[in-house]
C-alpha positions as CSV (number, residue, x, y, z in Angstrom):
1,X,81.7,6.8,-23.5
2,X,81.2,9.4,-26.0
3,X,79.1,12.8,-25.9
4,X,76.5,11.4,-27.2
5,X,76.1,9.1,-24.5
6,X,76.6,12.1,-21.7
7,X,73.6,13.5,-23.0
8,X,71.4,10.9,-23.1
9,X,72.1,9.7,-19.5
10,X,71.4,13.2,-18.7
11,X,67.9,13.6,-20.0
12,X,67.7,10.5,-18.9
13,X,67.8,12.3,-15.3
14,X,66.5,15.3,-16.2
15,X,63.4,13.0,-17.2
16,X,63.4,10.7,-14.6
17,X,63.0,13.8,-11.4
18,X,61.1,15.8,-13.5
19,X,58.6,13.2,-13.5
20,X,59.5,13.0,-9.8
21,X,59.0,16.2,-9.1
22,X,55.7,16.5,-10.8
23,X,53.9,13.5,-9.5
24,X,55.0,15.1,-5.9
25,X,54.1,18.3,-7.3
26,X,50.4,17.2,-8.2
27,X,50.5,15.4,-4.9
28,X,50.5,18.5,-3.0
29,X,48.3,20.3,-4.8
30,X,45.6,18.4,-4.0
31,X,46.4,17.8,-0.1
32,X,46.6,20.9,0.4
33,X,44.1,23.6,1.4
34,X,47.0,26.3,1.5
35,X,46.1,28.6,-1.5
36,X,49.9,29.9,-0.8
37,X,51.4,26.2,-0.8
38,X,49.4,25.8,-4.1
39,X,50.3,28.5,-5.9
40,X,53.9,27.4,-4.6
41,X,53.7,24.2,-6.0
42,X,52.1,25.4,-8.9
43,X,55.2,26.9,-9.8
44,X,57.8,24.4,-9.6
45,X,55.3,22.6,-11.7
46,X,55.9,25.9,-14.7
47,X,59.0,25.4,-13.3
48,X,59.9,21.5,-14.2
49,X,57.8,21.6,-17.0
50,X,60.2,24.4,-18.6
51,X,63.5,23.2,-17.7
52,X,62.5,20.3,-19.4
53,X,62.0,21.5,-22.7
54,X,65.5,23.5,-22.3
55,X,67.0,20.1,-21.6
56,X,65.5,17.9,-24.6
57,X,65.7,21.1,-26.9
58,X,69.5,22.5,-26.9
59,X,69.9,19.8,-28.9
60,X,68.2,20.8,-31.4
61,X,69.3,24.5,-30.4
62,X,72.4,24.0,-30.8
63,X,71.7,22.0,-34.3
64,X,70.3,24.9,-35.6
65,X,72.3,27.6,-34.5
66,X,75.8,26.0,-34.9
67,X,74.7,24.4,-38.0
68,X,75.6,21.5,-38.0
69,X,75.1,18.1,-36.2
70,X,75.3,17.9,-32.3
71,X,76.8,15.2,-30.9
72,X,78.8,13.4,-33.8
């Protein structure tokens, strides 16, 4: 197993988990009437989106700041 395949696996798992969390939180937002619960799940959606951005931008950031190539 190469480092590139491990990084790709982590990105795949993160994307799958993120999509599941966004779908479930959307369901909770649609069905909930309590404003406190809705605010909590809105924060969860924001956290998931930020987390996915970090996961998918990490290779680019590593390349930019190290001056080299990522996982090669």
